[in-house]
Each structure stands twice: as C-alpha cells, then as structure tokens.
N, C-alpha and C positions, 0 to 999 in steps of 0.2 A: 504494500500500500504506500503510495507516495505521500509526501509531507502535506501537499495541498488537500488531498482526500482526508488525511488524518485530522487536519485542522477543521475542515468542514464537518466531519463526523462528530468531533468533540463539540463544536458549536451547536449542531442540531440536537445532540444528546442533552445538552444543558437546556436548550429551549424546550424540548419535549418534556423534560422533568418539571420545569417551571409551569408549563401548560397543564400537565396531567397529574403531578404528584408532589407539589411543593409544600403542601400543608397537610398535617395529620389531623383527622377529625378527633377532637378530644375524647378520651375514654375508649378509643378503638385503635386498631392498626390500619384502618382505612385512610387512604390519602386522596386528596383532591388538589387540583391546580387552578390556575387562573382561568383556564378554559371553562371549567364547570362554574366558577364564580361569576365570570363576566356573562356567561350564557344565561344566567338567571335574569338579566336585565332584558325586558321585552323591547321590541322595536329595533333589533339589529345586533344584539349581543352575540347571538349564535352565528349570524352571517359574518360578523367581524372576526370571530375566532376561527371560522372556517377558512377565511382568507389567510390568517396567520398560519394555520395548519398547512395550507397549500405551499407556503414558503419552504417547508421541509421537503415536500414533493419536488419543488423546483431545485433545491440543492441536490436531491437524489439524482435528478436528471443531469445536473451539471457534473456529478460524480460518475456518470456513465451507467447507471442502473439499467437493467433490461426492461423492455416494454412490459413484460408480465409483472414485474415488481412494481413499476410505476402505475400500472392499471390497478393493482391491488391497493396501493397506497391511496390513489384517488378515490377508489370505492370506499375505503375506510373513512376518508374525510367526508365524502358525500353522505354516507350512511349516518355518521355521527351528527353532521350539521342538519340533515333532514329530520332525524328523530328528535333532535334537541329543540325543534320548533314546537313540539307538543308540550304544553305546560305540565309541570311537575314530573310526569313519567319520562319525558325527554331529558329533563335535567338529571334524573337518577341514572338513566341510560348513559348520558354523557360522562358522568362521574365514574361510572363503572367500566365503560368500553375502552377509554384511553387510546384513541386513534393515533395520537402522536407517538406514544411509546411503542405501540404496535408497528408503526411505520419505521421507526428507528430500528426495531428488531428485524424487520424485513431487510433493511439496508445492511445491517451487520451480518445477517445470514448470507446475503449475496456476496458481500466482500470476503467473508470467510471461505465461501465456496470457490472463490477465484484463486486462492493461495495454493 
C-alpha cells in the first residue's frame, strides 16, 4: 500500500469513527456518532450526513477500489440515508447500521486482498 493510500485510509477511518461511533451511550456499550445525532434534526439532517458519507465513497474511488466495492458502498449510504428519513425507526436504524464503518471495512478488505 502506498503512502498516499495509507494517509487516505487513516483519514476516512477517523471520519467514519466520528460519524458512527464517537460517543458511548451512557450505561451501555453502544456507541453513536455525529451521523445519528445530526440525523435527528428534521429538514435535511439525514441528507447532509448522506453527502458526508459519500465523501468516503469518493476517497475509495480515488484509492482505486473496484466497481463492486464502490457499488456496495453507495448502496450502504443510500440505504442508511433513505431509512433515516423515517422518524424514530430510521434514527434507530441509522445508529445501528453504521454505513461509514461498514464502508471502511469494505475498503480495508479490498486493500488486504491486493497484498
């Protein structure tokens, strides 16, 4: 893995963690991130976070991920963003699904397979 790819991977891993797991729910081991919190705001919170999630997909494209991996990543973002528009149930799904961490795992799996 080149230095540029390693830097990009580290950056999107940090972003995914902030978006999906930065805060522990008190009294539990469950974690949520800014994605779930901002998604609670009606009128665009989900759409805004969907766009931020697409940044990870864009970085994956720049790192040369396969079309199959990119398609799965886009599907994860679209699914999470679409379901998040449903009040309450969508917010719970968003907090549990963690599309950004899933997408980083897809990237890492593909990078490990290249070695």
